[in-house]
C-alpha positions in Angstrom: -11.4 -2.6 -82.4 -8.1 -4.4 -82.2 -6.2 -4.7 -85.5 -4.2 -7.8 -86.4 -0.8 -6.4 -87.3 0.8 -9.7 -88.2 -0.2 -13.3 -88.9 2.2 -16.2 -89.1 1.2 -19.9 -89.4 3.4 -21.9 -87.1 1.9 -25.3 -87.9 -1.2 -26.8 -89.3 -3.1 -26.0 -86.1 -1.2 -23.2 -84.5 -1.2 -19.5 -85.6 0.7 -16.5 -84.3 -1.0 -13.1 -84.3 0.4 -9.8 -83.3 -2.4 -7.5 -82.2 -2.6 -3.8 -81.5 -3.7 -3.5 -77.9 -2.3 -0.4 -76.2 -4.1 -0.8 -72.9 -2.8 -4.4 -72.5 0.9 -3.6 -73.3 1.1 -0.8 -70.8 0.8 -3.2 -67.9 1.4 -6.7 -69.3 3.8 -9.0 -67.4 5.0 -12.6 -68.0 2.4 -15.2 -67.1 -0.7 -13.1 -67.7 -3.5 -13.6 -70.2 -6.1 -11.7 -72.2 -9.7 -12.5 -73.2 -10.3 -12.2 -76.9 -13.5 -12.1 -78.9 -13.1 -12.4 -82.7 -16.4 -10.8 -83.4 -19.1 -9.1 -81.4 -21.2 -12.3 -81.2 -18.2 -14.5 -80.4 -17.5 -16.3 -77.2 -14.8 -15.1 -74.9 -11.5 -17.0 -75.3 -8.7 -16.7 -72.7 -5.2 -16.7 -74.3 -1.9 -16.4 -72.6 0.3 -13.5 -73.6 3.2 -14.9 -75.6 5.0 -11.6 -76.1 4.4 -7.9 -75.8 6.0 -4.8 -77.3 5.4 -1.7 -75.3 6.9 0.6 -77.9 4.7 -0.8 -80.7 1.7 -1.2 -78.3 1.1 -4.7 -79.4 0.7 -8.2 -77.9 1.6 -11.5 -79.5 -0.9 -14.4 -79.2 -0.2 -17.9 -80.2 -3.6 -19.6 -81.0 -4.2 -23.4 -81.2 -7.2 -24.5 -83.1 -9.2 -26.6 -80.7 -12.8 -25.4 -81.2 -15.1 -23.2 -83.3 -13.9 -19.9 -81.9 -10.2 -20.5 -82.2 -10.7 -21.8 -85.7 -12.5 -18.6 -86.6 -9.7 -16.6 -85.1 -7.1 -18.4 -87.2 -9.0 -17.7 -90.4 -8.6 -14.0 -89.8 -5.8 -12.1 -91.5 -3.5 -9.2 -91.0 -5.6 -6.0 -91.3 -8.7 -7.7 -89.8 -9.8 -6.6 -86.3 -10.7 -8.5 -83.2 -13.8 -7.2 -81.5 -12.2 -7.1 -78.0 -8.9 -7.9 -76.3 -9.3 -7.4 -72.5 -6.5 -7.6 -70.1 -3.9 -8.1 -68.8 -5.5 -10.6 -66.4 -4.3 -13.1 -63.9 -1.4 -13.0 -61.4 1.9 -12.4 -63.2 4.8 -14.9 -62.7 6.8 -14.2 -59.6 10.1 -13.1 -61.1 13.2 -12.8 -58.9 16.9 -13.8 -59.0 16.6 -17.4 -57.9 19.9 -18.5 -59.3 19.6 -21.5 -61.7 16.1 -22.1 -63.1 14.5 -24.4 -65.7 11.8 -23.4 -68.1 9.9 -26.3 -69.8 7.7 -25.7 -72.8 5.7 -28.4 -74.5 4.0 -27.9 -77.9 2.0 -24.7 -77.9 3.2 -24.2 -74.3 6.5 -22.9 -75.8 4.8 -19.6 -76.5 3.7 -18.7 -72.9 6.9 -20.0 -71.4 9.0 -17.7 -73.6 8.2 -14.4 -71.7 8.8 -16.1 -68.4 12.2 -17.3 -69.5 13.0 -13.8 -70.8 12.0 -12.2 -67.6 14.0 -14.6 -65.5 17.0 -14.0 -67.7 16.6 -10.3 -67.3 16.5 -10.7 -63.5 19.9 -12.3 -63.6 19.1 -16.0 -63.5 20.9 -18.8 -65.2 18.1 -20.1 -67.5 18.0 -23.7 -68.7 15.2 -24.2 -71.2 13.7 -27.5 -72.4 11.3 -27.4 -75.3 9.6 -30.2 -77.1 6.8 -31.3 -79.4 5.5 -34.5 -80.9 7.4 -33.9 -84.1 9.5 -31.3 -85.8 6.6 -29.7 -87.7 5.0 -28.7 -84.3 8.1 -27.0 -82.9 8.5 -23.2 -83.1 10.4 -20.4 -81.5 13.6 -22.3 -81.1 15.7 -19.2 -81.9 13.7 -17.0 -79.6 14.1 -19.5 -76.7 17.8 -19.8 -77.4 18.2 -16.0 -77.2 16.8 -15.9 -73.6 18.4 -19.1 -72.3 21.9 -19.9 -71.2 21.3 -23.6 -72.1 18.6 -25.0 -74.5 17.6 -28.6 -75.0 15.2 -29.4 -77.9 13.3 -32.7 -78.0 10.8 -34.4 -80.2 8.7 -37.4 -79.3 9.4 -39.2 -82.6 13.0 -38.2 -82.9 12.4 -36.2 -86.2 14.5 -33.3 -84.8 17.2 -33.0 -82.2 16.9 -35.3 -79.2 14.3 -38.1 -79.3 12.8 -37.8 -75.8 10.0 -36.5 -73.7 10.8 -33.2 -72.0 10.8 -35.0 -68.6 13.9 -37.0 -69.6 16.4 -34.2 -69.8 14.7 -32.5 -66.9 15.3 -35.5 -64.7 19.0 -35.6 -65.8 19.4 -31.9 -64.8 17.9 -32.6 -61.4 20.2 -35.5 -60.9 23.4 -33.6 -61.9 22.6 -29.9 -61.2 21.9 -29.6 -57.5 21.9 -25.8 -57.8 18.5 -25.7 -59.6 16.2 -23.6 -57.6 12.9 -23.5 -59.5 11.1 -25.0 -62.5 8.4 -23.6 -64.7 6.5 -25.9 -67.0 3.7 -25.1 -69.5 2.2 -27.5 -72.0 -0.5 -30.1 -72.3 -2.0 -31.1 -68.9 -0.5 -34.6 -69.1 2.9 -33.2 -69.7 2.7 -30.8 -66.7 1.4 -33.7 -64.6 4.5 -35.8 -65.4 6.8 -32.8 -64.9 5.3 -32.5 -61.4 5.8 -36.3 -60.9 9.5 -35.9 -62.0 10.4 -32.9 -59.8 8.6 -33.9 -56.6 11.1 -36.6 -55.4 13.8 -33.9 -55.6 11.7 -31.3 -53.6 12.2 -28.9 -56.6 9.8 -26.1 -56.5 7.7 -26.3 -59.7 5.2 -23.9 -61.1 2.7 -24.7 -63.9 0.2 -22.6 -65.8 -3.3 -24.1 -66.0 -4.5 -21.7 -68.7 -5.9 -24.5 -70.9 -8.8 -25.2 -68.5 -10.1 -21.6 -68.5 -13.5 -20.8 -70.1 -14.9 -17.4 -69.2 -11.8 -16.0 -67.6 -13.6 -13.9 -64.9 -14.3 -16.3 -62.1 -18.0 -16.3 -62.7 -18.6 -19.6 -64.6 -16.7 -22.0 -62.3 -15.4 -23.9 -65.3 -11.8 -23.6 -64.3 -12.2 -24.9 -60.8 -9.3 -27.0 -59.8 -8.6 -29.0 -56.6 -5.3 -28.4 -54.8 -4.0 -29.3 -51.4 -5.0 -25.8 -50.3 -8.6 -26.4 -51.4 -10.6 -25.5 -54.5 -9.1 -22.7 -56.6 -10.2 -20.9 -59.8 -7.5 -20.7 -62.4 -8.6 -17.3 -63.9 -8.7 -15.4 -60.6 -6.3 -17.4 -58.3 -3.8 -18.3 -61.1 -3.2 -19.0 -63.8 0.0 -20.3 -62.2 0.0 -22.9 -59.4 2.4 -25.1 -57.4 2.5 -28.2 -59.5 2.9 -30.4 -56.5 -0.4 -29.2 -55.0 -2.6 -29.8 -58.0 -5.0 -32.8 -58.3 -4.1 -33.6 -61.9 -6.6 -36.4 -62.3 -9.5 -34.2 -61.4 -8.3 -31.4 -63.6 -8.0 -33.6 -66.6 -11.4 -35.0 -66.0 -12.9 -31.5 -66.0 -11.1 -30.7 -69.2 -13.3 -33.3 -70.9 -16.6 -31.9 -69.7 -17.5 -29.9 -72.8 -15.9 -32.1 -75.5 -19.2 -33.2 -77.1 -20.5 -29.6 -77.1 -17.3 -28.3 -78.7 -17.4 -31.0 -81.3 -21.1 -30.2 -82.1 -20.3 -26.5 -82.4 -17.5 -27.1 -84.9 -19.7 -29.5 -87.0 -22.6 -26.9 -87.1 -20.3 -24.1 -88.0 -18.6 -26.0 -90.8 -22.1 -27.0 -92.1 -23.2 -23.4 -92.1 -20.0 -22.3 -93.9 -20.7 -25.0 -96.6 -24.3 -23.8 -97.0 -23.1 -20.2 -97.3 -20.6 -21.2 -100.1 -23.4 -23.0 -102.0 -25.8 -20.0 -101.6 
C-alpha cells in the first residue's frame, strides 16, 4: 500500500498529494507518469509526476477532479493509502543544455511543467517560465516556479492577478524579441497546447508538449490514447507522453478526448447517488 503523506487543496477542483512510493522515486525523471488506483476495485488513473523526493522516497501528484475516480482520490486524506502506484512510466523529458528555453504551464499543467523547468535549470539553461490560469484562485506554485526560473511571467485570463493575458501572448513577445530561444515546453489543456503550437510554428521554434490528459489505461493495450502525428499514429502512454507539438493533429486529438464524456458523466452520477443512499442508510 502507498501511504498519503501530505494532502493540500490547491483549488476547488485540484488537490496535491505527496505519496510514499520508494520504487518510483528511485528512478523517476521529469516528464514521466505513474498509474494510480485509489482502491483495489478502482480504475487505473495515469498521473504525471509533479515532483519527487529521493531522500524521502515520495512522489508528489497534483490531481484534478474530472471524473469519479479522481473525485474519490481527492476525498482521501493524509494517512490513507492508495492501493497501487506503478511507475515511473513513459519516456522522460530530453534534458540538455540548450541555452535559453521557455516552459509554459497552463492551469493544472503548471504541476508537470515544474520538474521539467527544474531539470532544465540544473542542466545550465536560462529558463523563462510562463504560467497562467483562468483566474487567481486556480493558480498555484508561483513560488516554486520562480525558484527554478531565471524569468517568470504570470497570467490570468480574467486579469484577477498579475498580467491579463493568455499564455500565448507573452510567449509570442519572447519569440519576437529573444532570438536566442532554443526550445519550448508546454503543458496544459489541449486547446492551450494547440495554440502554443500555432504560435511557435511560424518561428520554427522547437516545441514539446505532454499529451498525458488523453491517456486512459496507460499501458498501450486499450488504444484510447492513440494520436495522429505527421509520423503516423502514436500511443501517448508508450511513445510519449511528450511529442513534437508541430506534428500533432490537434483537432483529431481533441475529438478523441470527447469519446467517453457521457460514460464519465454517468459514472459520477451513479457514484454520487450511491453515496447519498449510503448516508441515508
